[in-house]
N, C-alpha and C positions, 0 to 999 in steps of 0.2 A: 430742672431739665426734664425734657420729655423723651420717652423711648417708644419705639414701635411696639405694638402688642404681640405677645407670643401667640402662635397659631394653634397651640395644643389644648387650649381651654375653650371648648365650644359645646353647644347642645343643638339637637335636631328635634323639633316639634313636628311630629308625623301625623298631622290632622288631629291634634288633641292628645296624643300619646307621645311621651318622651322616650326615645330609644337611644341607647349608648352606641356610638360609632367610633371606630378608631381613626377613620379617615374620610374626608369629603373632598372630592376634586370635581373640576368642571364648572365652577361658578363663573362662567364667562359668557359674553355675547359680543357680537360684532354688528356693525351697520354696513351693509353692502353698499358698494360705490356704483353710482350710475354716471357714465360718461356720455356727454351730449354736446353736439355742436350743430348749429343751424347753418344753412348755406350762405347767409349774409354776414356771418361773423367775420370781422376784419382779422381775427386772430387765426392762426394756423394750428390750433390745438383745441382740445375739448375742454369743457367745463365739467368739474366733478361735483355731483350733488349726492346728498344722503338718499339711500333707498330703503329697502326692507331690513328689519332687524333679524339676525339669525342667532339662535340660541343652541349651544352645545348641550349634549346630554350630561347629566350629573351622575357621578359614581360615589356610591356610599359603601364603606367597608366596615365590617364588625366581626367580632368573635362568634362562633357558632355556639349556641346555648341550647341545652336539653329542653325539649317540649315547647320551643319557641318557633312557631310556624307563620308569624305574621308576614314575612316576605312571601312565602309560598302561597298563603291565602290571598294575598293581594294579586300576585301573578295569576293564580287560578281564577280569580274573579274577572280577569280580562277576557273579553269575548270579542269576536270579530266586529270591528268598528264601534265597540262599546266598552272602552276601558273604564275602570273605576278610577276617576281622577281625584287627586287629593292636593290641597294646598299645604306646602311644606315651609316652615320657617327655620332657617339656620342662623344661629346667633353666635358671634364671637364674644366671649365673656371677659370681664375685668377680674381683679383679685377678689372682689366681693360678690362674684357670680352675677353681675348685672350686664345686660346686653350692651355692647358698645358699637358693634356694627351688625346689621341684620340683613339677610338675603331672604326676601319673600319670594318663593317659587310658586308659580300659578299653574294649576291644572296638571299636575304631574301624574305620570302613570308608568308602570314598570315595563321595560323593554328586554331586560336580560338579567339572569341570575347566574353567577359563577360560584359553584361549590368549591370548597378547599381542595388543594392537592393532599392526597393522603400518602404518607411515607413511613414505612416501618422503622426507619432509622432516624426520623425526624424528631426535632426537640421544640418546634414552634407551636403557637396556638393555631387552632383551625379557624381561618378567616373566610367568610363568605362575602360576596360582592353583589350589589344590586345597582344596575344602571337604569336611570329613569329619564324619560323624555318629558318636556314640559312646554308651556306656551308663554313663558316670560319670567324675568327676574326683576324685581324692584330692590334696589339697595338703599338702605337707610343707615347713615353714619351719625351716630349720636355725638 
């Protein structure tokens, strides 16, 4: 019997560097719909055709680590109209740590960092969030 893979075993290859993340969201895209009808059409409705692809931003979350400034260095490298773009590979892994499904994210660059909420009475780990824009996702399912 075959079961769906659990979503908790994954890795993120950050342009050659493997970073540990607790959550990855936003691995989606949509094809916009173009509606068209020419004046000679005998149908009184439009034809729907595929248009441009639209990619949502990807959100990466991880625990704050002492002396680890890779997020901030990447954001600070972004200048007006010249972001430092990276290709990112996100892999869902099986029990033997082999990639089963892979999302290849093209030309990603950081758009937003959210630092953790600090609470004197809190008991949870400090989690930072990085939101990235990109120019496409290729999905490979082994």
